[in-house]
C-alpha distance (Angstrom), angle and dihedral (degrees) to the residues before:
residue distance angle dihedral
X1 . . .
X2 3.83 . .
X3 3.86 128.8 .
X4 3.82 101.3 -129.4
X5 3.79 104.7 168.4
X6 3.80 148.1 -3.3
X7 3.73 116.0 -142.3
X8 3.95 124.6 -149.3
X9 3.88 119.0 -162.5
X10 3.81 112.0 -145.3
X11 3.76 136.9 179.0
X12 3.91 89.0 -146.2
X13 3.66 108.2 42.2
X14 3.84 95.7 171.3
X15 3.81 91.0 55.4
X16 3.83 94.4 45.8
X17 3.78 93.1 45.8
X18 3.74 91.7 50.0
X19 3.80 91.6 52.3
X20 3.82 93.7 53.0
X21 3.83 92.8 44.1
X22 3.84 88.5 53.8
X23 3.72 93.2 44.9
X24 3.71 99.1 46.4
X25 3.90 98.6 30.2
X26 3.83 85.2 -130.5
X27 3.79 123.7 123.1
X28 3.65 118.6 -128.5
X29 3.74 124.0 -119.6
X30 3.77 112.3 -136.8
X31 3.75 120.3 -150.9
X32 3.81 94.9 175.5
X33 3.81 133.8 -8.9
X34 3.85 84.9 -95.4
X35 3.89 98.6 50.2
X36 3.74 136.0 47.3
X37 3.75 135.5 162.6
X38 3.87 133.0 -144.4
X39 3.82 103.2 -157.3
X40 3.80 121.5 -161.3
X41 3.56 131.3 175.1
X42 3.84 93.6 -94.6
X43 3.74 104.9 34.6
X44 3.75 143.9 -18.3
X45 3.76 126.6 -107.4
X46 3.93 106.8 -145.5
X47 3.75 118.5 -158.0
X48 3.80 118.8 -161.5
X49 3.71 132.0 179.6
X50 3.75 117.3 -121.2
X51 3.79 84.2 -110.3
X52 3.73 87.3 76.1
X53 3.81 97.6 60.0
X54 3.70 97.3 81.2
X55 3.86 87.9 61.0
X56 3.75 88.5 67.6
X57 3.87 100.6 31.0
X58 3.87 126.5 -38.8
X59 3.79 111.2 -103.9
X60 3.83 95.6 6.2
X61 3.82 95.3 121.1
X62 3.72 133.6 29.2
X63 3.84 129.6 -154.8
X64 3.77 119.0 -116.4
X65 3.87 92.8 10.0
X66 3.77 106.2 113.9
X67 3.75 116.2 128.3
X68 3.80 102.1 153.3
X69 3.91 113.4 41.2
X70 3.92 126.8 75.5
X71 3.83 113.3 -159.4
X72 3.86 106.7 -143.2
X73 3.75 130.9 -159.6
X74 3.77 126.7 -172.0
X75 3.91 106.4 -137.5
X76 3.75 131.3 -178.2
X77 3.86 93.4 -125.2
X78 3.73 119.2 15.9
X79 3.78 92.6 -169.1
X80 3.81 91.7 53.6
X81 3.78 88.1 49.6
X82 3.82 89.0 53.6
X83 3.76 90.3 54.6
X84 3.83 91.5 54.2
X85 3.87 92.0 56.1
X86 3.85 102.7 56.5
X87 3.90 91.2 150.8
X88 3.70 97.4 48.6
X89 3.89 120.9 105.9
X90 3.70 104.8 -110.5
X91 3.83 109.8 -145.3
X92 3.83 94.1 176.9
X93 3.78 122.7 4.8
X94 3.83 120.1 -132.5
X95 3.82 105.5 -57.8
X96 3.82 128.9 165.6
X97 3.84 107.1 -118.0
X98 3.84 126.5 -142.8
X99 3.81 90.5 -107.5
X100 3.86 93.7 58.9
X101 3.84 105.1 -97.2
X102 3.66 125.4 118.4
X103 3.74 103.6 -137.4
X104 3.79 138.3 -167.3
X105 3.87 118.1 -168.7
X106 3.77 117.4 -160.4
X107 3.84 135.6 159.5
X108 3.75 118.1 -120.6
X109 3.83 117.9 -134.6
X110 3.81 90.9 -82.3
X111 3.79 91.1 52.5
X112 3.85 95.1 -105.8
X113 3.80 112.2 149.2
X114 3.75 112.8 -113.5
X115 3.91 123.9 -168.7
X116 3.83 119.2 -160.1
X117 3.68 112.0 -170.6
X118 3.82 143.9 177.1
X119 3.74 124.0 -167.0
X120 3.72 110.8 -124.1
X121 3.86 107.8 167.9
X122 3.87 120.4 71.9
X123 3.78 90.7 -111.7
X124 3.78 95.4 50.9
X125 3.84 89.5 43.9
X126 3.85 90.5 52.4
X127 3.82 91.3 48.3
X128 3.74 91.7 56.7
X129 3.72 95.5 36.7
X130 3.84 92.6 -115.2
X131 3.86 110.7 154.1
X132 3.88 112.2 -102.3
X133 3.78 88.2 -129.9
X134 3.88 94.0 61.2
X135 3.81 104.1 113.1
X136 3.73 113.5 -116.0
X137 3.82 118.4 -109.9
X138 3.84 120.3 -103.0
X139 3.77 110.5 -64.4
X140 3.85 104.6 -140.0
X141 3.77 112.9 178.4
């Protein structure tokens, strides 16, 4: 089994897709006006309009109603990513975590939690196959 994608249901697909395109620097691929995908090397973030929910089961998903999932992106420089998202609600500014990642936690326009992180310690870099010679991001305290 292989996790291929995570799908977010939204009432405003254009707004949510624009946020993720800006955050990731990756253009979305639109299959229909109600479905788009942001494809990265590791997985795909699928974004579906709430109009797609009845195709699965009416009422089975609700837009802007996530209280348990954090969407995570590995980025080359978490501080630079933070600078690209001036309008995003910052939940936690870039902080180096005890497990060796420098993380930024924001909310997307629908209120979903999104963690952007950069491995900065040798162990964290090894876990994510980041070359040890890669300079660490800025270490603001």
